[in-house]
C-alpha angles and dihedrals in degrees: 000000000000090000093052092047092048092049091047091051092047091050092048091048091049092051093047093046097046095046096045101039107027100030119200130339122240118190115227100198118115133062118000133166118252136189128181114225098206093177093044090225105113120113126202089257089061096057096082092063097040111119105188101075116144132187116263128182115233129238094041136081126261088233091067096043105044122051092204090055097045092117099023115131103174141095121316131181124215126192137175136167115237123192116210120200116222089248089057095046103044117211091353091284127148121299121226122222118202125185129191 
């Protein structure tokens, strides 16, 4: 009986903690935009004017998706727009991105 009660309390605590602190989870796999930075010179401020974005499927490497990057081992930039509902981003505060 103690074991069942303890597990129930742990489960209830986990649900309360994850829903109130971490909010909801949104998976980020799928189509992203990608650009290879062959010179390794781009800065984040330059990305808005960059013209050679191409669609890449995540999770997967650029080596397996683009013939011209098959052996490329340099810098690459990824970007994607993510929409957060107010219920996911409580009080307009910061969002947390976890990868893994």
